[in-house]
Every structure is written in C-alpha cells, then in structure tokens.
TORVOFI-770009 format. One record per residue (C-alpha): residue number from 1; residue in three letters; x, y, z. Coordinates in nm, 4 decimals. Example, Ala and Ser with C-alpha at 12.3 -4.5 7.8 and 13.67 -1.06 7.14 Angstrom:
2
resi, resn, px, py, pz
1, ALA, 1.2300, -0.4500, 0.7800;
2, SER, 1.3670, -0.1060, 0.7140;
END
This chain:
229
resi, resn, px, py, pz
1, MET, 0.0000, 0.0000, 0.0000;
2, LYS, 0.2863, 0.2330, 0.0890;
3, GLN, 0.4495, 0.1608, -0.2481;
4, ASN, 0.1231, 0.2470, -0.4273;
5, LYS, 0.1053, 0.5786, -0.2423;
6, HIS, 0.4627, 0.6588, -0.3452;
7, PHE, 0.3841, 0.5677, -0.7036;
8, ILE, 0.0705, 0.7862, -0.7076;
9, LEU, 0.2654, 1.0801, -0.5637;
10, LEU, 0.5385, 1.0359, -0.8233;
11, VAL, 0.2863, 1.0258, -1.1092;
12, ALA, 0.1070, 1.3337, -0.9738;
13, PHE, 0.4381, 1.5216, -0.9439;
14, CYS, 0.5391, 1.4310, -1.2998;
15, ILE, 0.2015, 1.5328, -1.4414;
16, GLY, 0.2159, 1.8618, -1.2533;
17, PHE, 0.5734, 1.9291, -1.3693;
18, VAL, 0.4947, 1.8574, -1.7341;
19, THR, 0.1772, 2.0664, -1.7113;
20, ILE, 0.3720, 2.3631, -1.5765;
21, LEU, 0.6350, 2.3304, -1.8494;
22, HIS, 0.3683, 2.3039, -2.1153;
23, ALA, 0.1885, 2.6097, -1.9813;
24, GLN, 0.5104, 2.8091, -1.9747;
25, HIS, 0.5952, 2.7026, -2.3270;
26, ARG, 0.2559, 2.8187, -2.4544;
27, ARG, 0.2856, 3.1486, -2.2697;
28, TYR, 0.6461, 3.2181, -2.3654;
29, ALA, 0.7152, 3.0894, -2.7152;
30, ILE, 1.0943, 3.1168, -2.7094;
31, LYS, 1.2257, 3.0972, -3.0648;
32, ASN, 1.5711, 3.0213, -3.1983;
33, GLY, 1.6766, 3.1700, -3.5295;
34, PHE, 1.9741, 3.1575, -3.7620;
35, GLY, 2.0890, 3.4296, -3.9988;
36, ILE, 2.3623, 3.5048, -4.2479;
37, TYR, 2.4689, 3.8557, -4.3395;
38, GLY, 2.7156, 4.0551, -4.5426;
39, GLY, 2.8051, 4.4122, -4.6246;
40, ILE, 3.0714, 4.6811, -4.6287;
41, THR, 3.3078, 4.8235, -4.3691;
42, GLN, 3.5080, 5.1375, -4.3054;
43, TYR, 3.8242, 5.0684, -4.1065;
44, ASP, 4.0708, 5.2925, -3.9246;
45, ILE, 4.3363, 5.2747, -3.6533;
46, LEU, 4.3108, 5.5515, -3.3947;
47, THR, 4.6690, 5.6402, -3.3050;
48, ASP, 4.8938, 5.9380, -3.2335;
49, ASN, 5.1961, 5.7610, -3.3842;
50, PHE, 5.0880, 5.7267, -3.7478;
51, GLU, 4.8861, 5.9417, -3.9837;
52, THR, 4.6031, 5.7180, -4.1027;
53, LYS, 4.3233, 5.7359, -4.3578;
54, PRO, 4.0102, 5.5166, -4.3239;
55, GLY, 3.9732, 5.2485, -4.5878;
56, ASN, 3.6874, 5.0327, -4.7131;
57, GLY, 3.6393, 4.6580, -4.6905;
58, TRP, 3.3829, 4.3804, -4.6667;
59, MET, 3.2254, 4.1698, -4.3933;
60, VAL, 3.0305, 3.8408, -4.3841;
61, GLY, 2.8916, 3.6631, -4.0825;
62, ALA, 2.6448, 3.4260, -3.9228;
63, SER, 2.4217, 3.4777, -3.6214;
64, ALA, 2.2294, 3.2437, -3.3904;
65, THR, 1.9532, 3.4336, -3.2104;
66, VAL, 1.7417, 3.3475, -2.9064;
67, ASP, 1.4161, 3.5437, -2.9342;
68, LEU, 1.2666, 3.6104, -2.5877;
69, PRO, 0.9137, 3.7533, -2.6350;
70, HIS, 0.8609, 3.8045, -2.2596;
71, LYS, 1.1856, 4.0009, -2.2151;
72, TRP, 1.2923, 4.3523, -2.3179;
73, TYR, 1.5916, 4.2078, -2.5006;
74, ASN, 1.7025, 3.9210, -2.7227;
75, ILE, 2.0399, 3.7440, -2.7240;
76, SER, 2.2541, 3.6368, -3.0175;
77, TYR, 2.5868, 3.4694, -3.0786;
78, THR, 2.7692, 3.5849, -3.3901;
79, ILE, 3.0819, 3.5058, -3.5844;
80, GLN, 3.1974, 3.7417, -3.8554;
81, LEU, 3.4888, 3.7640, -4.0977;
82, ALA, 3.6134, 4.0841, -4.2581;
83, GLU, 3.8878, 4.2087, -4.4843;
84, ASN, 3.9650, 4.5719, -4.4134;
85, GLU, 4.1935, 4.8386, -4.5553;
86, VAL, 4.3612, 5.1412, -4.3977;
87, GLY, 4.5978, 5.4034, -4.5362;
88, ILE, 4.9155, 5.5033, -4.3496;
89, ALA, 5.1175, 5.8116, -4.4445;
90, THR, 5.4761, 5.7532, -4.5626;
91, ARG, 5.7393, 5.9309, -4.7719;
92, PRO, 6.0043, 5.8206, -5.0224;
93, VAL, 6.3604, 5.8186, -4.8934;
94, ALA, 6.4749, 6.0416, -5.1794;
95, LEU, 6.1857, 6.2889, -5.1377;
96, PRO, 6.1376, 6.3478, -4.7651;
97, SER, 5.8934, 6.6341, -4.8209;
98, GLN, 5.6542, 6.4267, -5.0344;
99, SER, 5.3884, 6.2394, -4.8357;
100, GLN, 5.1996, 5.9389, -4.9707;
101, PHE, 4.9369, 5.7165, -4.8098;
102, LEU, 5.0110, 5.3479, -4.8567;
103, ASP, 4.7293, 5.0929, -4.8419;
104, TYR, 4.7475, 4.8175, -4.5810;
105, LYS, 4.5140, 4.5209, -4.5563;
106, ILE, 4.4120, 4.3310, -4.2430;
107, PHE, 4.1911, 4.0222, -4.2099;
108, THR, 3.9818, 3.9879, -3.8930;
109, ALA, 3.7687, 3.7129, -3.7404;
110, GLN, 3.5396, 3.8049, -3.4513;
111, ILE, 3.3030, 3.6185, -3.2225;
112, ALA, 3.0514, 3.8097, -3.0124;
113, LEU, 2.7761, 3.7753, -2.7550;
114, LEU, 2.5217, 4.0495, -2.8224;
115, MET, 2.2217, 4.1847, -2.6363;
116, HIS, 1.9483, 4.3303, -2.8581;
117, VAL, 1.7474, 4.5899, -2.6654;
118, LYS, 1.3957, 4.6134, -2.8110;
119, LEU, 1.2825, 4.9618, -2.9057;
120, ILE, 0.9873, 4.8532, -3.1200;
121, LYS, 0.9479, 4.4880, -3.0235;
122, SER, 1.1988, 4.2945, -3.2352;
123, PHE, 1.1513, 4.5190, -3.5379;
124, LEU, 1.3977, 4.7816, -3.4136;
125, THR, 1.6737, 4.7043, -3.1639;
126, ILE, 1.9900, 4.8510, -3.0175;
127, ASP, 2.2680, 4.5928, -3.0300;
128, ILE, 2.5515, 4.5935, -2.7784;
129, GLY, 2.8101, 4.3489, -2.6523;
130, PRO, 3.1722, 4.2304, -2.6289;
131, MET, 3.3818, 4.0710, -2.9029;
132, LEU, 3.6914, 3.8538, -2.9153;
133, GLN, 3.9007, 3.9084, -3.2276;
134, TYR, 4.1764, 3.7244, -3.4078;
135, ASN, 4.3450, 3.9069, -3.6934;
136, GLY, 4.6318, 3.8638, -3.9336;
137, GLU, 4.9198, 4.0993, -3.9992;
138, LEU, 4.8850, 4.4565, -4.1179;
139, LYS, 4.9937, 4.3672, -4.4699;
140, LEU, 5.1301, 4.6251, -4.7135;
141, GLN, 4.9389, 4.5789, -5.0385;
142, ASP, 5.2161, 4.6841, -5.2759;
143, ASP, 5.5643, 4.5591, -5.1866;
144, GLN, 5.7376, 4.8103, -5.4142;
145, TYR, 5.6787, 5.0716, -5.1408;
146, GLU, 5.8102, 4.8623, -4.8518;
147, ASN, 6.1189, 5.0833, -4.8041;
148, PHE, 5.9237, 5.4079, -4.7766;
149, ILE, 5.9655, 5.5860, -4.4428;
150, VAL, 5.6634, 5.6015, -4.2126;
151, ALA, 5.5575, 5.9614, -4.1447;
152, ASN, 5.6609, 6.1019, -3.8038;
153, TYR, 5.9712, 5.8779, -3.7965;
154, ASP, 6.3235, 5.9115, -3.9360;
155, ASN, 6.4031, 5.5517, -4.0276;
156, LEU, 6.0951, 5.3346, -3.9628;
157, LEU, 6.0129, 5.1518, -4.2866;
158, ALA, 5.6651, 5.0779, -4.4217;
159, LYS, 5.7372, 4.7038, -4.4106;
160, ASP, 5.8350, 4.7196, -4.0412;
161, ILE, 5.4889, 4.7872, -3.8965;
162, SER, 5.3088, 4.4725, -4.0109;
163, ASP, 5.3520, 4.2602, -3.6980;
164, VAL, 5.0568, 4.3784, -3.4878;
165, ASN, 4.8799, 4.1992, -3.2008;
166, LYS, 4.6929, 3.8916, -3.3220;
167, PHE, 4.4345, 3.8740, -3.0415;
168, ASN, 4.2262, 4.1752, -2.9414;
169, ILE, 3.9171, 4.2505, -2.7329;
170, ASP, 3.6521, 4.4730, -2.8882;
171, GLY, 3.3171, 4.6205, -2.7999;
172, THR, 3.0318, 4.6917, -3.0369;
173, VAL, 2.7188, 4.9034, -3.0405;
174, GLY, 2.4713, 4.9373, -3.3239;
175, VAL, 2.1159, 4.9305, -3.4432;
176, SER, 1.9228, 4.6772, -3.6506;
177, ALA, 1.5809, 4.6964, -3.8106;
178, GLY, 1.3635, 4.4636, -4.0143;
179, PHE, 1.1069, 4.1885, -4.0163;
180, SER, 1.1127, 3.8156, -3.9553;
181, HIS, 1.3315, 3.7142, -4.2511;
182, PHE, 1.5241, 4.0304, -4.3409;
183, ARG, 1.7143, 4.2880, -4.1364;
184, VAL, 1.9608, 4.5694, -4.1978;
185, LYS, 2.2309, 4.6484, -3.9435;
186, ALA, 2.4608, 4.9419, -3.8693;
187, GLN, 2.7416, 4.8576, -3.6298;
188, TYR, 3.0370, 5.0371, -3.4709;
189, ILE, 3.3249, 4.8307, -3.3331;
190, TYR, 3.5953, 4.9753, -3.1102;
191, GLY, 3.9111, 4.7934, -3.0071;
192, PHE, 3.9713, 4.8179, -2.6325;
193, THR, 4.3173, 4.6627, -2.6509;
194, ASN, 4.6286, 4.8210, -2.7986;
195, MET, 4.6599, 4.6396, -3.1305;
196, LEU, 4.9973, 4.8094, -3.1980;
197, GLY, 5.1442, 4.7042, -2.8639;
198, LYS, 5.3640, 4.4377, -3.0228;
199, LEU, 5.5414, 4.7049, -3.2284;
200, ASP, 5.6174, 4.9046, -2.9144;
201, LYS, 5.7913, 4.6001, -2.7618;
202, ASP, 6.0027, 4.5252, -3.0708;
203, ASP, 6.3575, 4.6344, -2.9869;
204, ASN, 6.4654, 4.5859, -3.3497;
205, LEU, 6.2556, 4.8775, -3.4777;
206, ASP, 6.4257, 5.2115, -3.5335;
207, LEU, 6.1861, 5.4608, -3.3749;
208, THR, 6.4160, 5.7608, -3.4064;
209, GLY, 6.2232, 6.0851, -3.4437;
210, ASN, 5.9225, 5.9881, -3.2340;
211, ASP, 5.9624, 5.8809, -2.8720;
212, LYS, 5.5899, 5.8290, -2.8064;
213, LYS, 5.4749, 5.4870, -2.6963;
214, ILE, 5.3240, 5.3090, -2.9960;
215, LYS, 4.9542, 5.2699, -2.9257;
216, GLY, 4.6532, 5.2222, -3.1499;
217, ASN, 4.2915, 5.1138, -3.1218;
218, GLN, 4.0943, 4.9909, -3.4182;
219, SER, 3.7725, 5.1592, -3.5266;
220, ILE, 3.5253, 4.9867, -3.7595;
221, PHE, 3.1920, 5.0925, -3.9060;
222, ALA, 2.9969, 4.8080, -4.0648;
223, PHE, 2.6767, 4.8227, -4.2684;
224, THR, 2.5217, 4.4851, -4.3440;
225, ALA, 2.2017, 4.3143, -4.4533;
226, MET, 2.0909, 3.9841, -4.2960;
227, ILE, 1.8620, 3.7037, -4.4067;
228, THR, 1.7187, 3.4922, -4.1230;
229, PHE, 1.5741, 3.1439, -4.1227;
END
C-alpha cells in the first residue's frame, strides 16, 4: 500500500511538472533563429603615432539568435569575418617632403555575444556586446613601397609595422531593423586593446624621431544586410 502511495505521488508530481512546463511554453514561445549577413566596412586605426586614412572593406557573418518575447531584449551569438583596408602616411627616402598614403590590408575574425534591446518589439533594436578578435598581420598591399619611411619617424620603414597583435578585445554598439526574414544592421566596433602594442615592444625597430609609446585602437563601421531562417 505504501508503495502504491509513493507511485501515485510520483505520477502526480510528474504530471504537474509537465503541465507547468507546457503552460510556460505556450505562454512564452521562445524561438531560436539563424541568420547570415554581409556588407561593407570602413576601417581605421586611432593612433597618435601614425597618420592614417580610413579604408573600405567587406564583412560576412552568421548569427544564432534566441528570441525572448517576454523580455525587453534578445540574445545572439555571432561570428563574422572581414577584410579591411587602412591608409598610413609615408614618404620616399629620396623625397622626404613628399607624403603618400600606402594601403594596408588586415583580415579579422570576430566572435561576439550580443544583447538586442527592443525599441519597437523585435523590429527595431539597439545591439551591444563584447567581441573577441583574431586578426592577421597589417599587410602592405604593394611591396614596391616597402622601403618608404613612415611619417613622423626618421628611419621606420613601411614594411616594419606589419607585426601587430593577433588577439584583441573589442566592444560593439549598433542598431538593426527589419522583419522576420530580413534585417539591416549598422554597427560600430571599437578595439579596447592596444593592437599596436607588439610594435612598441620590438627592440629591433628604429623609432628615431618619435619617442611616443606606440599605441593604437581599431575603429570599424559596418553596414550589413541579414537574411534569417
């Protein structure tokens, strides 16, 4: 008899538990979504050491979103790849008074955890969150200019500034708008870490002419369109 009572209690508990879960599920229809996106970027390095000029690039990415109808925000996990360009002022050795911006290219891969604050439900949101970034070298696009002198220095060559930090921590803020299967996004990404710190620690670089600590933070504007499934 005691065993039957225990069995009845167990069945009642299970039924009650499942009923509660079912009721919550019907009340809060949490949805998971997946999206792919692509667009253009404008990239710059904010530094007092070099004279820079923002350059254009491209970005592609994928996003997994958790839609929380009963909350004032949604959550997404994203991974995005980008190829960016930036101009850095240099001068020919033979013509020290003639300045020329050389184009550098950098490839970045970023993963992010974003909070999407709902302004008009999920149709218009403010997007904010941290990013972890891996990037390649700051690669000079045309090797024929590798012996140009970097502006603000006496002997620092254009080819000498490619070895930047490979891992960086970023933050992003932006806005996205759209409907269930299509969204447009505007995003600003700022690098919190000193991506030029590795250059400052390189004792082989000739930094004559500028005794400032080498420091630079990346700045990216991205404009993308996303299709969700």
